[in-house]
SEZATI-288190 format. One record per residue (C-alpha): residue number from 0; residue in three letters; y, z, x. Coordinates in Angstrom, 1 decimal. Example, Ala and Ser with C-alpha at 12.3 -4.5 7.8 and 13.67 -1.06 7.14 Angstrom:
<recs>
(rec 0 'ALA' (-4.5 7.8 12.3))
(rec 1 'SER' (-1.1 7.1 13.7))
</recs>
This chain:
<recs>
(rec 0 'UNK' (-9.6 -23.6 12.9))
(rec 1 'UNK' (-8.3 -27.0 11.5))
(rec 2 'UNK' (-8.2 -28.3 8.0))
(rec 3 'UNK' (-8.0 -31.6 6.3))
(rec 4 'UNK' (-5.6 -31.8 3.3))
(rec 5 'UNK' (-6.8 -30.0 0.3))
(rec 6 'UNK' (-7.3 -32.4 -2.6))
(rec 7 'UNK' (-8.9 -30.3 -5.4))
(rec 8 'UNK' (-8.0 -27.0 -7.0))
(rec 9 'UNK' (-11.1 -25.5 -5.4))
(rec 10 'UNK' (-10.0 -26.7 -1.9))
(rec 11 'UNK' (-6.5 -25.3 -2.5))
(rec 12 'UNK' (-8.0 -21.9 -3.5))
(rec 13 'UNK' (-10.1 -21.9 -0.3))
(rec 14 'UNK' (-7.0 -22.7 1.7))
(rec 15 'UNK' (-4.9 -20.0 0.1))
(rec 16 'UNK' (-7.7 -17.5 0.7))
(rec 17 'UNK' (-7.9 -18.5 4.4))
(rec 18 'UNK' (-4.2 -17.9 4.8))
(rec 19 'UNK' (-4.4 -14.5 3.1))
(rec 20 'UNK' (-7.5 -13.5 5.2))
(rec 21 'UNK' (-5.7 -14.6 8.4))
(rec 22 'UNK' (-2.6 -12.6 7.5))
(rec 23 'UNK' (-4.8 -9.6 6.7))
(rec 24 'UNK' (-6.5 -9.8 10.1))
(rec 25 'UNK' (-3.0 -9.9 11.7))
(rec 26 'UNK' (-2.1 -6.7 10.0))
(rec 27 'UNK' (-5.0 -5.0 11.6))
(rec 28 'UNK' (-3.3 -5.8 15.0))
(rec 29 'UNK' (0.4 -5.4 14.3))
(rec 30 'UNK' (2.9 -3.9 11.8))
(rec 31 'UNK' (4.2 -5.9 8.9))
(rec 32 'UNK' (7.5 -6.5 10.7))
(rec 33 'UNK' (5.8 -8.4 13.5))
(rec 34 'UNK' (3.9 -10.8 11.3))
(rec 35 'UNK' (5.6 -14.2 11.6))
(rec 36 'UNK' (5.0 -17.4 9.8))
(rec 37 'UNK' (4.8 -19.3 13.1))
(rec 38 'UNK' (1.9 -17.1 14.3))
(rec 39 'UNK' (0.2 -17.1 11.0))
(rec 40 'UNK' (0.4 -20.9 10.9))
(rec 41 'UNK' (-1.0 -21.1 14.5))
(rec 42 'UNK' (-3.9 -18.8 13.7))
(rec 43 'UNK' (-4.9 -20.5 10.4))
(rec 44 'UNK' (-4.7 -23.9 12.1))
(rec 45 'UNK' (-2.0 -25.4 9.9))
(rec 46 'UNK' (1.5 -26.6 10.5))
(rec 47 'UNK' (4.1 -24.2 9.1))
(rec 48 'UNK' (5.2 -26.8 6.6))
(rec 49 'UNK' (1.6 -27.0 5.3))
(rec 50 'UNK' (1.4 -23.2 5.0))
(rec 51 'UNK' (4.5 -23.4 2.9))
(rec 52 'UNK' (2.7 -25.7 0.5))
(rec 53 'UNK' (0.6 -22.7 -0.6))
(rec 54 'UNK' (3.1 -19.8 -0.1))
(rec 55 'UNK' (6.8 -20.3 -0.3))
(rec 56 'UNK' (7.5 -17.7 2.5))
(rec 57 'UNK' (6.0 -15.1 4.8))
(rec 58 'UNK' (7.1 -12.5 2.3))
(rec 59 'UNK' (5.2 -14.3 -0.5))
(rec 60 'UNK' (2.0 -14.1 1.6))
(rec 61 'UNK' (2.5 -10.4 2.2))
(rec 62 'UNK' (3.3 -9.6 -1.4))
(rec 63 'UNK' (0.0 -11.1 -2.5))
(rec 64 'UNK' (-1.8 -9.2 0.2))
(rec 65 'UNK' (-0.1 -6.0 -1.1))
(rec 66 'UNK' (-1.5 -6.7 -4.6))
(rec 67 'UNK' (-5.0 -7.4 -3.2))
(rec 68 'UNK' (-5.0 -4.3 -1.0))
(rec 69 'UNK' (-3.8 -2.1 -3.8))
(rec 70 'UNK' (-6.4 -3.4 -6.2))
(rec 71 'UNK' (-9.2 -2.9 -3.7))
(rec 72 'UNK' (-8.0 0.6 -3.0))
(rec 73 'UNK' (-7.9 1.6 -6.7))
(rec 74 'UNK' (-11.6 0.5 -7.0))
(rec 75 'UNK' (-12.5 2.9 -4.2))
(rec 76 'UNK' (-10.2 5.6 -5.4))
(rec 77 'UNK' (-12.0 5.8 -8.7))
(rec 78 'UNK' (-15.2 6.8 -7.0))
(rec 79 'UNK' (-13.4 9.2 -4.6))
(rec 80 'UNK' (-11.8 11.0 -7.5))
(rec 81 'UNK' (-15.1 11.2 -9.4))
(rec 82 'UNK' (-16.6 13.0 -6.3))
(rec 83 'UNK' (-13.6 15.1 -5.3))
(rec 84 'UNK' (-12.2 16.5 -8.6))
(rec 85 'UNK' (-14.1 19.3 -10.4))
(rec 86 'UNK' (-13.7 18.6 -14.1))
(rec 87 'UNK' (-14.4 22.2 -15.0))
(rec 88 'UNK' (-11.6 23.6 -12.8))
(rec 89 'UNK' (-8.3 24.9 -14.0))
(rec 90 'UNK' (-5.4 22.3 -14.3))
(rec 91 'UNK' (-3.6 23.4 -11.1))
(rec 92 'UNK' (-6.9 23.3 -9.1))
(rec 93 'UNK' (-7.7 19.9 -10.4))
(rec 94 'UNK' (-4.2 18.7 -9.6))
(rec 95 'UNK' (-4.5 20.0 -6.0))
(rec 96 'UNK' (-7.9 18.3 -5.6))
(rec 97 'UNK' (-6.6 15.0 -7.0))
(rec 98 'UNK' (-3.6 15.1 -4.7))
(rec 99 'UNK' (-5.9 15.9 -1.7))
(rec 100 'UNK' (-8.1 12.9 -2.5))
(rec 101 'UNK' (-5.2 10.5 -3.0))
(rec 102 'UNK' (-3.3 11.6 0.1))
(rec 103 'UNK' (-6.4 11.4 2.3))
(rec 104 'UNK' (-7.4 8.0 0.9))
(rec 105 'UNK' (-3.9 6.6 1.5))
(rec 106 'UNK' (-3.7 8.1 5.0))
(rec 107 'UNK' (-6.8 6.1 5.8))
(rec 108 'UNK' (-5.0 2.9 4.8))
(rec 109 'UNK' (-2.1 2.6 7.1))
(rec 110 'UNK' (-1.7 -1.1 6.4))
(rec 111 'UNK' (-1.3 -0.5 2.7))
(rec 112 'UNK' (1.3 2.2 3.4))
(rec 113 'UNK' (3.1 -0.2 5.8))
(rec 114 'UNK' (3.2 -2.9 3.1))
(rec 115 'UNK' (4.6 -0.4 0.6))
(rec 116 'UNK' (7.2 0.7 3.1))
(rec 117 'UNK' (8.4 -3.0 3.4))
(rec 118 'UNK' (8.1 -3.9 -0.2))
(rec 119 'UNK' (11.6 -3.2 -1.5))
(rec 120 'UNK' (13.6 -3.7 1.6))
(rec 121 'UNK' (11.9 -6.8 3.0))
(rec 122 'UNK' (9.0 -8.4 1.0))
(rec 123 'UNK' (10.9 -8.8 -2.2))
(rec 124 'UNK' (14.0 -10.4 -0.5))
(rec 125 'UNK' (12.9 -13.9 0.4))
(rec 126 'UNK' (10.9 -15.0 -2.6))
(rec 127 'UNK' (11.6 -16.8 -5.8))
(rec 128 'UNK' (12.0 -15.3 -9.3))
(rec 129 'UNK' (8.5 -16.7 -10.2))
(rec 130 'UNK' (6.9 -14.9 -7.2))
(rec 131 'UNK' (8.7 -11.7 -8.1))
(rec 132 'UNK' (7.6 -11.9 -11.7))
(rec 133 'UNK' (4.0 -12.5 -10.7))
(rec 134 'UNK' (4.0 -9.7 -8.3))
(rec 135 'UNK' (5.7 -7.3 -10.7))
(rec 136 'UNK' (3.1 -8.1 -13.4))
(rec 137 'UNK' (0.3 -7.4 -11.0))
(rec 138 'UNK' (2.0 -4.2 -9.8))
(rec 139 'UNK' (2.5 -2.9 -13.4))
(rec 140 'UNK' (-1.2 -3.6 -14.2))
(rec 141 'UNK' (-2.3 -1.7 -11.1))
(rec 142 'UNK' (0.1 1.1 -11.8))
(rec 143 'UNK' (-1.5 1.5 -15.3))
(rec 144 'UNK' (-4.9 1.6 -13.7))
(rec 145 'UNK' (-3.9 4.3 -11.3))
(rec 146 'UNK' (-2.1 6.3 -14.1))
(rec 147 'UNK' (-5.3 6.1 -16.1))
(rec 148 'UNK' (-7.3 7.6 -13.2))
(rec 149 'UNK' (-4.8 10.4 -12.9))
(rec 150 'UNK' (-4.9 11.2 -16.6))
(rec 151 'UNK' (-8.7 11.0 -16.6))
(rec 152 'UNK' (-8.9 13.9 -14.1))
(rec 153 'UNK' (-5.7 15.7 -14.9))
(rec 154 'UNK' (-5.0 14.8 -18.6))
(rec 155 'UNK' (-2.3 17.5 -18.6))
(rec 156 'UNK' (0.0 15.1 -16.8))
(rec 157 'UNK' (0.3 13.0 -20.0))
(rec 158 'UNK' (2.9 10.3 -19.9))
(rec 159 'UNK' (4.3 11.7 -16.6))
(rec 160 'UNK' (1.2 10.3 -14.8))
(rec 161 'UNK' (2.9 7.0 -14.4))
(rec 162 'UNK' (5.9 8.5 -12.8))
(rec 163 'UNK' (3.8 10.5 -10.5))
(rec 164 'UNK' (1.8 7.4 -9.4))
(rec 165 'UNK' (5.0 5.4 -8.8))
(rec 166 'UNK' (6.5 8.2 -6.7))
(rec 167 'UNK' (3.2 8.8 -4.8))
(rec 168 'UNK' (3.0 5.1 -3.7))
(rec 169 'UNK' (6.7 5.0 -2.8))
(rec 170 'UNK' (6.2 8.2 -0.8))
(rec 171 'UNK' (3.3 6.7 1.1))
(rec 172 'UNK' (5.5 3.7 2.0))
(rec 173 'UNK' (8.3 5.9 3.2))
(rec 174 'UNK' (6.2 8.3 5.2))
(rec 175 'UNK' (4.3 5.5 6.7))
(rec 176 'UNK' (7.5 4.3 8.5))
(rec 177 'UNK' (7.7 7.6 10.4))
(rec 178 'UNK' (4.1 8.1 11.3))
(rec 179 'UNK' (3.2 7.6 14.0))
(rec 180 'UNK' (6.5 8.0 15.8))
(rec 181 'UNK' (7.5 5.2 18.3))
(rec 182 'UNK' (6.8 5.9 22.0))
(rec 183 'UNK' (10.4 6.9 22.7))
(rec 184 'UNK' (10.3 9.6 20.0))
(rec 185 'UNK' (7.0 11.0 21.2))
(rec 186 'UNK' (8.4 11.1 24.7))
(rec 187 'UNK' (11.4 13.1 23.5))
(rec 188 'UNK' (9.1 15.5 21.6))
(rec 189 'UNK' (7.0 16.0 24.8))
(rec 190 'UNK' (10.1 16.8 26.9))
(rec 191 'UNK' (11.7 19.0 24.3))
(rec 192 'UNK' (9.1 20.2 21.8))
(rec 193 'UNK' (11.6 21.9 19.5))
(rec 194 'UNK' (12.9 18.5 18.5))
(rec 195 'UNK' (9.5 17.8 16.8))
(rec 196 'UNK' (9.3 20.9 14.8))
(rec 197 'UNK' (9.4 19.0 11.5))
(rec 198 'UNK' (7.0 16.3 12.6))
(rec 199 'UNK' (3.7 16.0 10.6))
(rec 200 'UNK' (0.8 13.7 10.9))
(rec 201 'UNK' (0.5 11.2 8.0))
(rec 202 'UNK' (-2.4 13.0 6.2))
(rec 203 'UNK' (-0.6 16.3 6.3))
(rec 204 'UNK' (2.7 14.8 5.3))
(rec 205 'UNK' (1.1 12.9 2.4))
(rec 206 'UNK' (-0.8 16.0 1.2))
(rec 207 'UNK' (2.1 18.3 1.0))
(rec 208 'UNK' (4.4 15.7 -0.6))
(rec 209 'UNK' (1.9 14.3 -3.1))
(rec 210 'UNK' (0.7 17.8 -4.1))
(rec 211 'UNK' (4.3 18.8 -4.8))
(rec 212 'UNK' (4.9 15.7 -6.9))
(rec 213 'UNK' (1.8 16.2 -9.0))
(rec 214 'UNK' (2.3 19.9 -9.5))
(rec 215 'UNK' (5.9 19.1 -10.5))
(rec 216 'UNK' (4.8 17.0 -13.5))
(rec 217 'UNK' (2.2 19.5 -14.8))
(rec 218 'UNK' (3.4 21.3 -17.9))
(rec 219 'UNK' (4.5 24.9 -17.4))
(rec 220 'UNK' (2.5 27.7 -19.0))
</recs>
């Protein structure tokens, strides 16, 4: 696609959305590490210098996508938790049900996990202070939303719900970098199965880790 220069705020908003949507489509095809500003510019039909009129860097684009994806996921998660957690069950049972829903939902969103995995080490490195502040404000608001969902279904977590949510998202990012393993690692496991004894698929790895995190913040009897 090709664009003429945006001259109004509405046109600028449309242009920004087109860049974000194009980057999102690229993430369906490739990991975060392979998304380049050159390819994004080519696909959106703009010179790289023009893309940089709307986003100061590749990382700024991906940080905004992370905020978008996280917000969309939390909207879906609210309904999934309402269906998957038995409000009449004992605290530990509800905690396990909540952890199951969150881990399964995150495992279905590998792009979101990939973005979380790149957040601290990559995406927050090549952006201005203003972009970081905007991203952190959005992140804190969404963390508060997620914490509220956790407290709604497992009120026993109290103030520790926020810490649980932060660690659960960080865990999703960390585990997402290992699953699935690269072809060379899979080949090594195939030749010598004992080497893969600790390997888990992403849903299982998230379930065991997030369950342990949540049970860890429940008050002891």
